PLY file of the C-alpha trace (Angstrom):
ply
format ascii 1.0
element vertex 625
property float x
property float y
property float z
element edge 624
property int vertex1
property int vertex2
end_header
-61.57 52.45 204.21
-58.03 51.21 205.48
-56.10 48.48 203.88
-56.62 46.06 206.87
-60.42 46.86 206.63
-60.57 46.12 203.21
-58.91 42.79 203.63
-61.36 41.76 206.55
-64.50 42.72 204.48
-62.88 40.54 201.66
-62.19 37.39 203.81
-65.78 37.57 205.16
-67.47 38.02 201.72
-65.44 35.25 200.47
-66.35 33.09 203.41
-70.07 33.80 202.92
-69.75 32.69 199.23
-67.99 29.82 199.80
-70.17 28.72 202.64
-73.43 29.35 200.41
-71.97 27.05 197.86
-71.06 24.33 200.15
-74.30 24.39 202.12
-76.76 21.59 200.93
-80.42 22.64 200.65
-83.06 20.50 198.66
-83.99 22.45 195.52
-86.79 21.12 193.51
-84.66 21.75 190.14
-86.08 20.08 187.03
-83.91 18.27 184.80
-83.16 20.68 182.22
-82.18 23.43 184.79
-79.77 20.87 186.17
-78.26 20.32 182.64
-78.33 23.78 182.11
-76.21 24.49 185.19
-73.50 22.21 184.39
-73.34 23.34 181.01
-72.73 26.93 181.67
-70.30 26.16 184.40
-68.46 23.56 182.25
-68.38 26.35 179.19
-66.57 28.56 181.81
-64.19 25.98 182.63
-63.36 25.43 179.33
-62.81 28.81 177.93
-60.24 29.49 180.88
-58.33 26.46 180.38
-58.27 26.59 176.67
-57.60 30.00 176.04
-55.17 30.21 178.77
-53.22 27.20 177.48
-53.46 28.41 174.06
-51.66 31.71 174.92
-48.88 29.52 176.81
-48.37 27.64 173.61
-48.35 30.84 171.46
-46.09 32.97 173.47
-43.66 30.66 175.28
-43.62 27.25 173.10
-44.24 29.24 169.67
-46.93 26.73 168.59
-50.13 27.13 167.29
-52.90 27.82 169.94
-54.79 24.65 168.68
-52.43 22.58 170.33
-52.76 24.15 173.72
-56.36 23.96 173.67
-56.27 20.17 172.58
-53.89 19.50 175.29
-56.35 21.66 177.74
-59.16 19.32 176.89
-57.46 16.06 177.70
-56.56 17.48 181.03
-59.96 18.75 182.21
-61.92 16.05 180.27
-63.73 13.16 181.81
-60.90 10.62 181.48
-58.30 12.96 183.69
-59.21 15.77 186.07
-62.83 16.24 185.26
-63.81 12.73 186.60
-63.01 13.84 190.14
-66.13 14.71 192.03
-66.51 18.18 193.46
-68.30 19.04 196.70
-69.98 22.21 195.28
-71.43 20.27 192.42
-71.96 16.93 194.04
-70.73 15.39 190.94
-67.72 15.39 188.63
-67.31 18.41 186.42
-67.22 16.56 183.30
-68.97 13.34 184.44
-68.80 10.11 181.82
-71.86 9.29 180.01
-72.87 5.85 178.26
-72.72 6.31 174.78
-70.30 9.35 174.59
-67.83 10.94 176.58
-69.31 14.51 176.95
-73.02 15.47 177.23
-74.96 16.17 174.28
-75.54 19.85 175.26
-71.71 20.65 175.50
-71.41 18.71 172.02
-73.87 20.93 170.60
-71.97 23.86 171.44
-68.90 22.46 169.90
-70.66 21.50 166.72
-71.94 25.06 166.67
-68.07 26.31 166.83
-66.89 23.96 164.17
-69.50 25.46 162.05
-68.28 29.04 162.81
-64.82 27.82 162.26
-65.53 26.24 158.79
-67.73 29.12 157.53
-64.75 31.58 158.44
-62.20 29.20 156.49
-64.54 29.39 153.31
-64.82 33.02 153.62
-61.06 33.36 153.93
-60.53 30.99 150.84
-59.28 32.67 147.35
-62.21 31.45 145.28
-60.39 31.47 141.93
-57.44 29.77 143.47
-59.97 27.17 144.73
-61.25 26.21 141.35
-57.54 26.33 140.02
-56.87 23.56 142.77
-60.12 21.50 142.18
-58.44 18.66 140.41
-55.84 18.50 142.81
-58.32 18.58 145.57
-60.24 15.78 144.09
-57.07 13.60 143.46
-56.11 14.28 146.78
-59.21 13.34 148.57
-59.35 10.01 146.37
-55.89 8.96 147.02
-56.10 9.65 151.00
-59.47 7.76 151.36
-58.43 4.67 149.47
-54.82 4.26 151.03
-56.00 4.90 154.78
-59.24 2.27 154.10
-57.24 -0.54 152.57
-53.98 -0.28 155.18
-56.39 0.36 158.15
-58.40 -2.94 157.05
-55.15 -4.98 156.41
-53.43 -3.89 159.55
-56.43 -5.11 161.50
-56.65 -8.40 159.58
-52.61 -9.04 160.09
-52.99 -8.72 163.70
-55.76 -11.42 163.84
-58.37 -9.01 164.60
-60.58 -9.85 162.07
-61.10 -13.74 161.64
-63.20 -13.61 158.51
-60.36 -11.21 156.57
-60.77 -8.33 154.75
-64.49 -8.24 154.59
-65.06 -8.71 158.50
-67.14 -6.14 160.31
-64.34 -5.12 162.46
-61.75 -4.72 159.75
-64.34 -2.65 157.71
-65.02 -0.43 160.54
-61.21 0.12 161.53
-60.25 0.97 158.02
-63.36 3.32 157.73
-62.07 5.00 161.11
-58.74 5.79 159.61
-60.20 7.46 156.68
-61.75 10.68 157.98
-59.95 14.31 157.73
-60.51 16.85 160.50
-60.31 19.79 158.28
-61.14 22.01 161.28
-57.78 21.72 162.79
-55.56 22.08 159.61
-57.82 25.00 158.73
-56.97 27.01 161.93
-53.31 25.99 161.98
-53.63 27.36 158.00
-55.19 30.37 159.18
-52.85 31.28 161.91
-49.89 30.83 159.41
-51.48 32.90 156.78
-51.49 30.04 154.69
-55.06 29.44 154.17
-55.59 31.21 150.75
-52.12 29.38 149.65
-52.05 26.77 146.52
-51.41 24.24 149.32
-54.13 25.28 151.75
-57.20 25.56 149.08
-55.98 22.00 147.84
-56.40 20.64 151.43
-59.83 22.23 152.06
-60.90 21.04 148.29
-59.60 17.43 149.09
-61.24 17.50 152.47
-64.63 18.22 150.98
-63.86 14.81 148.73
-62.42 13.06 151.75
-65.79 13.67 153.71
-68.01 12.76 150.98
-65.92 9.57 150.16
-66.12 8.71 153.85
-69.88 9.02 153.86
-70.01 6.54 151.08
-67.43 3.99 152.62
-69.53 3.99 155.91
-72.62 3.54 154.00
-71.45 0.53 152.39
-69.62 -0.95 155.86
-73.06 -0.40 157.72
-74.60 -2.23 154.83
-72.34 -5.13 155.21
-72.57 -5.24 159.01
-76.14 -5.06 158.76
-76.29 -7.90 156.25
-73.99 -10.04 158.80
-76.59 -9.64 161.61
-74.04 -7.78 164.00
-75.74 -4.15 164.45
-77.92 -3.71 167.01
-81.97 -4.30 167.06
-84.79 -3.61 169.80
-82.68 -5.49 172.46
-79.97 -3.41 172.18
-82.09 -0.31 172.55
-83.71 -1.69 175.83
-80.17 -2.46 177.23
-79.32 1.17 176.47
-82.28 2.39 178.27
-81.39 0.17 181.26
-78.00 1.78 181.27
-79.16 5.13 181.24
-81.23 4.39 184.22
-78.23 2.77 186.07
-76.47 6.54 185.35
-79.34 8.23 186.65
-79.36 6.05 189.76
-75.68 6.48 190.49
-75.84 10.27 190.31
-78.89 10.03 192.55
-76.39 8.04 195.05
-78.94 5.26 194.71
-76.18 2.63 194.82
-78.10 -0.30 195.63
-80.75 0.29 192.56
-77.52 0.91 190.39
-75.92 -2.35 191.36
-79.40 -4.18 190.88
-79.51 -2.96 187.28
-75.79 -3.60 186.72
-76.29 -7.24 187.46
-79.37 -7.43 185.38
-77.19 -5.71 182.29
-74.39 -8.30 182.40
-76.79 -11.26 182.35
-78.80 -9.73 179.34
-75.48 -8.97 177.54
-74.33 -12.59 178.09
-77.51 -14.01 177.01
-77.44 -11.54 173.78
-73.94 -12.66 172.96
-74.62 -16.44 173.36
-77.65 -15.81 170.96
-75.65 -14.10 168.16
-72.71 -16.91 168.46
-75.58 -19.21 168.12
-77.01 -17.48 164.94
-73.51 -17.36 163.26
-72.91 -21.18 163.85
-76.33 -22.16 162.66
-76.00 -20.20 159.65
-74.45 -21.83 156.38
-70.89 -21.30 155.86
-71.72 -19.79 152.33
-74.18 -16.98 154.05
-71.45 -16.15 156.25
-68.90 -15.21 153.41
-71.31 -13.30 151.21
-72.03 -9.95 152.22
-75.00 -8.25 150.36
-74.66 -4.38 149.94
-77.86 -2.41 148.50
-75.95 -0.70 145.78
-79.01 0.98 144.65
-79.06 2.59 148.29
-75.52 3.45 148.51
-75.64 5.02 145.19
-78.60 7.19 146.31
-76.66 8.24 149.30
-73.86 8.98 147.03
-76.09 11.18 144.65
-77.53 13.16 147.86
-73.77 13.58 148.99
-72.66 14.87 145.77
-75.55 16.76 144.83
-76.30 18.87 147.78
-72.28 20.07 147.96
-72.44 20.70 144.34
-75.83 22.32 144.32
-75.32 24.30 147.47
-71.90 25.71 145.94
-73.25 26.71 142.74
-76.63 28.25 143.99
-74.72 29.96 146.58
-72.15 31.53 143.90
-75.07 32.47 141.60
-76.81 34.14 144.61
-73.75 35.53 146.26
-74.12 39.32 144.85
-78.09 39.17 146.18
-77.20 37.84 149.40
-74.33 40.55 149.92
-76.45 43.32 148.99
-79.07 42.25 151.26
-76.38 41.87 154.37
-74.92 45.32 153.52
-78.51 46.99 154.46
-78.08 46.05 158.16
-75.32 47.23 160.76
-72.41 44.97 161.62
-74.28 43.04 164.58
-77.29 42.34 162.62
-75.35 41.29 159.45
-72.98 39.05 161.64
-76.04 37.42 163.14
-77.84 36.84 159.71
-74.52 35.55 158.09
-74.29 32.94 161.17
-77.99 32.11 160.82
-77.40 31.28 156.72
-74.11 29.06 157.81
-76.15 27.33 160.54
-79.15 26.80 158.33
-76.82 25.16 155.31
-75.06 23.36 157.87
-78.36 21.47 159.31
-79.36 20.92 155.63
-75.94 19.36 154.79
-76.51 17.05 157.98
-80.00 16.05 156.74
-78.31 14.37 153.67
-75.71 12.73 155.40
-72.68 15.13 155.14
-70.77 16.71 158.08
-72.51 19.97 159.18
-68.93 21.56 158.73
-68.82 20.91 155.09
-72.33 22.76 154.53
-70.64 25.88 156.35
-67.43 25.80 154.21
-69.39 25.63 150.93
-71.74 28.66 151.96
-68.46 30.45 153.03
-66.79 29.66 150.08
-69.77 30.90 147.77
-69.51 34.31 149.60
-65.69 34.61 149.48
-65.64 36.16 146.16
-67.87 39.18 147.35
-66.59 42.29 149.16
-68.82 41.31 151.88
-66.56 38.47 152.92
-64.10 40.69 154.52
-66.56 42.54 156.54
-68.26 39.29 157.89
-64.57 37.97 158.94
-64.18 41.19 161.11
-67.44 40.65 162.54
-67.08 37.33 163.46
-63.86 37.87 165.03
-65.15 37.94 168.75
-67.46 34.79 168.14
-64.36 33.13 166.76
-62.30 33.99 169.77
-64.71 32.70 172.19
-66.45 29.59 170.38
-63.68 28.13 168.33
-61.52 27.18 171.53
-64.28 25.37 172.95
-64.62 22.91 169.73
-60.97 22.00 169.89
-61.17 21.61 173.81
-64.04 19.08 173.70
-62.03 17.14 170.93
-59.52 16.54 173.60
-61.88 15.70 176.03
-62.88 12.63 174.14
-59.56 11.14 174.38
-59.69 8.30 176.90
-56.06 8.09 178.28
-56.42 4.77 180.19
-57.78 3.00 177.02
-54.65 4.34 175.32
-52.47 2.62 177.48
-53.83 -0.95 177.61
-50.95 -3.03 177.27
-52.85 -6.00 175.38
-53.33 -3.94 172.27
-50.79 -1.31 172.68
-48.51 -2.80 169.81
-51.68 -2.95 167.47
-52.18 0.62 168.30
-48.65 1.78 167.71
-48.67 0.09 164.29
-51.83 1.30 163.42
-51.20 4.57 164.02
-47.88 4.64 162.11
-49.38 3.14 159.11
-52.25 5.60 159.37
-49.89 8.59 159.27
-47.88 7.29 156.53
-50.51 6.35 154.07
-52.32 9.49 154.59
-49.28 11.86 153.85
-48.28 9.45 151.02
-51.86 8.75 149.52
-52.58 12.75 149.66
-49.03 13.85 148.82
-48.56 11.68 145.80
-51.59 13.01 143.50
-50.32 16.59 144.57
-46.91 15.75 143.23
-48.13 14.53 140.11
-50.29 17.62 139.62
-47.59 20.37 139.74
-46.83 20.42 143.21
-43.02 19.97 144.37
-41.89 17.85 147.05
-42.50 20.40 149.75
-45.97 21.16 148.31
-46.92 17.78 148.21
-45.60 16.94 151.80
-47.45 20.23 152.84
-50.76 18.90 151.52
-49.89 15.22 152.72
-49.51 16.23 156.21
-52.41 19.17 156.25
-54.76 16.04 155.24
-53.16 13.91 158.23
-55.37 15.15 161.51
-58.06 12.84 162.39
-61.08 14.56 164.38
-64.73 14.54 165.22
-65.84 12.49 162.32
-63.28 9.32 163.22
-64.47 9.38 166.66
-68.16 9.36 165.67
-67.34 6.53 163.36
-65.71 4.67 166.33
-68.63 5.20 168.25
-71.20 3.66 165.97
-68.77 0.77 165.92
-68.55 0.59 169.58
-72.49 1.39 170.21
-73.57 -1.27 167.53
-70.99 -4.02 169.27
-68.88 -4.40 166.18
-65.72 -3.16 167.94
-64.67 -3.48 171.59
-63.58 -0.89 173.89
-59.84 -1.65 173.40
-60.40 -1.09 169.80
-62.36 1.98 170.29
-59.17 2.89 172.76
-56.80 2.34 169.23
-58.92 4.40 167.18
-58.97 7.48 169.90
-55.07 7.16 170.28
-54.66 7.22 166.52
-56.91 10.26 166.21
-54.97 12.05 169.08
-51.68 11.29 167.68
-52.13 12.28 164.30
-54.39 15.73 165.46
-51.23 16.61 167.83
-48.40 15.82 165.05
-49.68 17.76 162.38
-49.87 21.16 163.67
-46.21 21.62 164.78
-45.09 19.95 161.29
-47.16 22.11 159.44
-45.80 25.31 161.08
-42.26 23.76 160.36
-42.91 22.88 156.76
-44.73 26.08 155.57
-41.90 28.59 155.22
-41.00 30.97 152.35
-40.14 28.42 149.85
-42.79 27.61 146.97
-44.82 24.55 146.83
-45.44 24.51 143.18
-43.60 24.01 139.91
-43.43 26.68 137.39
-44.69 24.02 134.74
-45.28 20.35 134.44
-41.76 20.09 132.80
-40.19 20.27 136.52
-38.53 23.56 136.58
-39.30 24.97 140.25
-40.14 28.68 140.61
-37.49 30.89 141.86
-38.15 33.34 144.37
-35.80 36.58 144.67
-34.58 36.45 148.06
-34.24 40.43 147.71
-37.07 41.93 149.53
-39.44 44.38 147.80
-39.56 47.70 148.77
-41.83 48.44 152.04
-43.80 51.59 152.81
-45.35 51.96 156.15
-48.20 53.93 157.87
-46.81 54.53 161.55
-48.64 55.47 164.60
-52.03 54.17 163.23
-54.83 54.20 166.07
-56.20 50.48 166.76
-59.83 51.97 165.69
-58.44 53.51 162.55
-56.71 50.02 161.21
-60.01 48.51 159.97
-61.08 51.82 157.82
-57.53 52.23 156.60
-57.63 48.82 155.18
-60.85 49.46 153.98
-60.29 52.66 151.81
-56.82 51.10 150.76
-58.66 48.23 149.59
-61.12 50.08 147.58
-58.40 52.41 146.08
-56.39 49.36 144.83
-59.62 47.69 143.39
-60.36 50.91 141.28
-56.94 50.59 139.66
-57.54 47.03 138.60
-56.33 45.11 141.42
-58.14 42.00 143.15
-58.09 42.27 146.95
-58.60 39.61 149.61
-58.43 39.61 153.30
-56.11 36.74 154.03
-56.43 36.99 157.96
-57.46 39.17 160.76
-56.05 36.96 163.49
-54.25 37.98 165.35
-53.33 41.10 162.98
-55.10 42.14 159.74
-53.17 40.72 156.42
-54.55 41.68 152.94
-53.42 40.61 149.67
-53.64 42.42 146.54
-52.70 41.19 142.63
-53.01 42.18 139.26
-51.49 40.22 136.58
-48.09 39.08 137.79
-47.85 41.66 140.49
-48.89 40.62 144.16
-48.47 42.84 147.06
-49.45 41.91 150.85
-50.64 44.73 153.28
-50.26 43.87 156.86
-50.69 45.42 160.37
-48.04 45.09 162.70
-48.30 46.68 166.11
-49.05 50.58 165.42
-47.87 50.19 161.54
-49.45 49.24 158.53
-46.87 48.03 156.11
-46.93 47.28 152.32
-44.68 45.02 150.52
-44.66 45.11 146.88
-42.41 45.01 143.43
-39.98 47.75 143.07
-41.50 48.54 139.58
-45.02 49.11 141.48
-43.50 51.77 143.88
-44.80 54.81 142.14
-48.52 53.45 141.68
-48.67 52.10 144.99
-47.88 55.58 146.44
-50.34 57.21 144.30
-52.76 54.58 145.51
-51.77 55.12 149.28
-52.29 59.01 148.96
-55.49 58.66 147.40
-57.01 56.30 149.82
-55.62 58.66 152.74
-56.97 61.68 151.25
-60.62 59.82 151.00
-60.32 58.75 154.40
-59.32 62.44 155.80
-62.11 63.83 153.72
-64.89 61.42 155.14
-63.70 62.07 158.84
-63.72 65.45 158.19
-67.30 65.58 157.35
-68.20 64.27 160.76
-68.73 67.40 162.60
-69.37 67.38 166.70
-72.10 69.17 168.31
-72.52 70.31 171.70
-76.09 68.84 172.37
-76.16 70.35 175.74
-75.76 73.90 174.28
-78.20 73.44 171.76
-80.73 72.08 174.40
-80.10 75.21 176.29
-80.65 77.54 173.46
-84.04 75.76 172.69
-85.01 76.57 176.16
-84.39 80.00 175.77
-86.26 80.35 172.54
0 1
1 2
2 3
3 4
4 5
5 6
6 7
7 8
8 9
9 10
10 11
11 12
12 13
13 14
14 15
15 16
16 17
17 18
18 19
19 20
20 21
21 22
22 23
23 24
24 25
25 26
26 27
27 28
28 29
29 30
30 31
31 32
32 33
33 34
34 35
35 36
36 37
37 38
38 39
39 40
40 41
41 42
42 43
43 44
44 45
45 46
46 47
47 48
48 49
49 50
50 51
51 52
52 53
53 54
54 55
55 56
56 57
57 58
58 59
59 60
60 61
61 62
62 63
63 64
64 65
65 66
66 67
67 68
68 69
69 70
70 71
71 72
72 73
73 74
74 75
75 76
76 77
77 78
78 79
79 80
80 81
81 82
82 83
83 84
84 85
85 86
86 87
87 88
88 89
89 90
90 91
91 92
92 93
93 94
94 95
95 96
96 97
97 98
98 99
99 100
100 101
101 102
102 103
103 104
104 105
105 106
106 107
107 108
108 109
109 110
110 111
111 112
112 113
113 114
114 115
115 116
116 117
117 118
118 119
119 120
120 121
121 122
122 123
123 124
124 125
125 126
126 127
127 128
128 129
129 130
130 131
131 132
132 133
133 134
134 135
135 136
136 137
137 138
138 139
139 140
140 141
141 142
142 143
143 144
144 145
145 146
146 147
147 148
148 149
149 150
150 151
151 152
152 153
153 154
154 155
155 156
156 157
157 158
158 159
159 160
160 161
161 162
162 163
163 164
164 165
165 166
166 167
167 168
168 169
169 170
170 171
171 172
172 173
173 174
174 175
175 176
176 177
177 178
178 179
179 180
180 181
181 182
182 183
183 184
184 185
185 186
186 187
187 188
188 189
189 190
190 191
191 192
192 193
193 194
194 195
195 196
196 197
197 198
198 199
199 200
200 201
201 202
202 203
203 204
204 205
205 206
206 207
207 208
208 209
209 210
210 211
211 212
212 213
213 214
214 215
215 216
216 217
217 218
218 219
219 220
220 221
221 222
222 223
223 224
224 225
225 226
226 227
227 228
228 229
229 230
230 231
231 232
232 233
233 234
234 235
235 236
236 237
237 238
238 239
239 240
240 241
241 242
242 243
243 244
244 245
245 246
246 247
247 248
248 249
249 250
250 251
251 252
252 253
253 254
254 255
255 256
256 257
257 258
258 259
259 260
260 261
261 262
262 263
263 264
264 265
265 266
266 267
267 268
268 269
269 270
270 271
271 272
272 273
273 274
274 275
275 276
276 277
277 278
278 279
279 280
280 281
281 282
282 283
283 284
284 285
285 286
286 287
287 288
288 289
289 290
290 291
291 292
292 293
293 294
294 295
295 296
296 297
297 298
298 299
299 300
300 301
301 302
302 303
303 304
304 305
305 306
306 307
307 308
308 309
309 310
310 311
311 312
312 313
313 314
314 315
315 316
316 317
317 318
318 319
319 320
320 321
321 322
322 323
323 324
324 325
325 326
326 327
327 328
328 329
329 330
330 331
331 332
332 333
333 334
334 335
335 336
336 337
337 338
338 339
339 340
340 341
341 342
342 343
343 344
344 345
345 346
346 347
347 348
348 349
349 350
350 351
351 352
352 353
353 354
354 355
355 356
356 357
357 358
358 359
359 360
360 361
361 362
362 363
363 364
364 365
365 366
366 367
367 368
368 369
369 370
370 371
371 372
372 373
373 374
374 375
375 376
376 377
377 378
378 379
379 380
380 381
381 382
382 383
383 384
384 385
385 386
386 387
387 388
388 389
389 390
390 391
391 392
392 393
393 394
394 395
395 396
396 397
397 398
398 399
399 400
400 401
401 402
402 403
403 404
404 405
405 406
406 407
407 408
408 409
409 410
410 411
411 412
412 413
413 414
414 415
415 416
416 417
417 418
418 419
419 420
420 421
421 422
422 423
423 424
424 425
425 426
426 427
427 428
428 429
429 430
430 431
431 432
432 433
433 434
434 435
435 436
436 437
437 438
438 439
439 440
440 441
441 442
442 443
443 444
444 445
445 446
446 447
447 448
448 449
449 450
450 451
451 452
452 453
453 454
454 455
455 456
456 457
457 458
458 459
459 460
460 461
461 462
462 463
463 464
464 465
465 466
466 467
467 468
468 469
469 470
470 471
471 472
472 473
473 474
474 475
475 476
476 477
477 478
478 479
479 480
480 481
481 482
482 483
483 484
484 485
485 486
486 487
487 488
488 489
489 490
490 491
491 492
492 493
493 494
494 495
495 496
496 497
497 498
498 499
499 500
500 501
501 502
502 503
503 504
504 505
505 506
506 507
507 508
508 509
509 510
510 511
511 512
512 513
513 514
514 515
515 516
516 517
517 518
518 519
519 520
520 521
521 522
522 523
523 524
524 525
525 526
526 527
527 528
528 529
529 530
530 531
531 532
532 533
533 534
534 535
535 536
536 537
537 538
538 539
539 540
540 541
541 542
542 543
543 544
544 545
545 546
546 547
547 548
548 549
549 550
550 551
551 552
552 553
553 554
554 555
555 556
556 557
557 558
558 559
559 560
560 561
561 562
562 563
563 564
564 565
565 566
566 567
567 568
568 569
569 570
570 571
571 572
572 573
573 574
574 575
575 576
576 577
577 578
578 579
579 580
580 581
581 582
582 583
583 584
584 585
585 586
586 587
587 588
588 589
589 590
590 591
591 592
592 593
593 594
594 595
595 596
596 597
597 598
598 599
599 600
600 601
601 602
602 603
603 604
604 605
605 606
606 607
607 608
608 609
609 610
610 611
611 612
612 613
613 614
614 615
615 616
616 617
617 618
618 619
619 620
620 621
621 622
622 623
623 624
C-alpha cells in the first residue's frame, strides 16, 4: 500500500472514530455503568498526565516525580481544566461533587494506591534501624502534634475568626487540620533519594505513626466538644444533603428548571436552620456555652483501640513473619504479589475499622515482613503495580486543591500567616526532639522537613468541618492552601538537604561523626543483561549472608540498590546502566572479591543446569517410533 493510500485510510478511520463518539444515541445505561465509564476514562487521563509530568520533573527540572504528579492533578482537576464540559462525554471529565471534589470511585482507587505505597515503604524499612529510632519517632510525633495544634488554634483566635477563644469549634478544627502529616508524600521522596532506610527516614516514619494516632485522638476530642456545643449536623442536615444530591443529578440531566427550584428550597432551608441555631445559642445560659463536656471515657477507648491495634498487629506480624514468608514462597511471583497485596488491604481495612488511617495498617504489616528475605522479592514483584497506581494517588491529592478559594482576598492574609506558622511549628516541633535524642542540626532539620507535608488526612478533617457547618468555604480554602504549599515545599527541600553529610552525633557528648572523603574501593560487573540483574543481586545477597552480612534492598526504583553490613563494615551494591557496582571499605576488598566469585560461580552453575531441548525433534522421534 502506498504512503498516500495509508494517509487517506488513516484519515477516514479517524473521521469514523470521532463521528461515532460525537453521535448522540439514547442508550439505556444504568447508573453504575455510567460511573464505570467515567472512572476508566479518568484513570487513563490521570496516568497520562501524572507520568508525563513526573518524567518532565525528573529529567528536566531534576526534582522528584511526586511534584510533577501533584501539579498534574491540580491542572486536570475539577477546579481547573477538569471542569470544562466535553462534547464527547456531555459533562466535565472531573465534575465537582457536593461533599468532596472527586468521585468516591476515584478516591477509592487513590486509597488503594496509598496502601500500596505505604506497604512498600514498610517493606523497605530496616527493622533494626526502626527499633533504634522508636524513641525519637515517639518524641517527634508528640512534638509535631502539640506544636501544630496549639499554634494553629491560636492564629485562628488572633485573627478574630473564633469569637469564643481557644475552645471555639472553629479554632479547634483549624488546629486539628494543621496536625496531620502525609507520610505517603515523604516516603515517596525518601525512597527516590535512597534515604528511606536512613536514621532520619526511619525516625520520620516512626514519628508519622505516632502523629496519626495522636491526630485521631485530637479529632475525637474536638468532635466531642463540637457535638456538646450543638453545632454538628443532625437529621435536618441529612435531608439537605439529599436535596443537594438531587440538585446535582438534575443539573447533569440538563433539567435546569428542577435544579433551580431545588436550589431555592435549599437556600430557604439553610436560612431557617441558621436562624434556629443562633436562637438556640442565644437562649442557652452563658455558663452552658462556656462549658465543653467531653466524654473522656469514650476518648480513652478510642485511644486504646488505636494504640492497641497498631502495637498488636505489628507484634503479631513480627512473630508470624517467618510463617507468612514460608507460605508466600510456595507460589510463583504473580500469586505471591497478589497474596501480599491482599494481606496489606486486609490489615488496612481493619485499621480503618478502629479509627486509624488505612495507610498505617499497610505500613505496620510491611514493617513486620521487612526483616524477612521475602521482603526483597515482594518489592520486586510490586514494581509494576507501584508504577501504575502510586502516581494516581498523588494526582488525586492535587485534584483536591480549590484554586479560586485559595485566592479569596478576604481571607488571604490569614491564609498566608496560618501556612507560615504551620510550616515553622512543624519543623521546630519535630526537629527539636530529634536534636535532643542524638541528631545533629542537619539531621534534625531533615526530620522536621520530612514531617512537614500535610495531605489526605488534613483534607479529610477539613471536609468534616465543612460538612458539619463548623468552618466556612473560605476556611476550607485556607486548609487546602496550607496543605498544598507544605506538600510542594517539602520534596525539593528534602532533596536539597539529604546529601552525603551525616545526620547524627556519634554520642550524646556532641562529637559529630566524621566521614572520610576518600572513596572506598569499587568493583564492578560490566555488561550485565537487564534480565540477569535481579538474579545477580539475589545470588550475591545469599553469598554475603553466608559470610555473616545482613543484607537489605534499599530501593528498586529506578535502579536496584542493596546494603550489606557486618559489625562496623557497611557496603553498598547498586545497579548503574549495565553495571553492578560494589562500594566497600579498603580492608574488606579481599573478602568481597571472594564472595563475588562464589556468587557468580553458583549463578553460572545453576544457569548451566538449564538444558534446552528441541521439542519439535522429540515429537518427530515419537511419531517415527
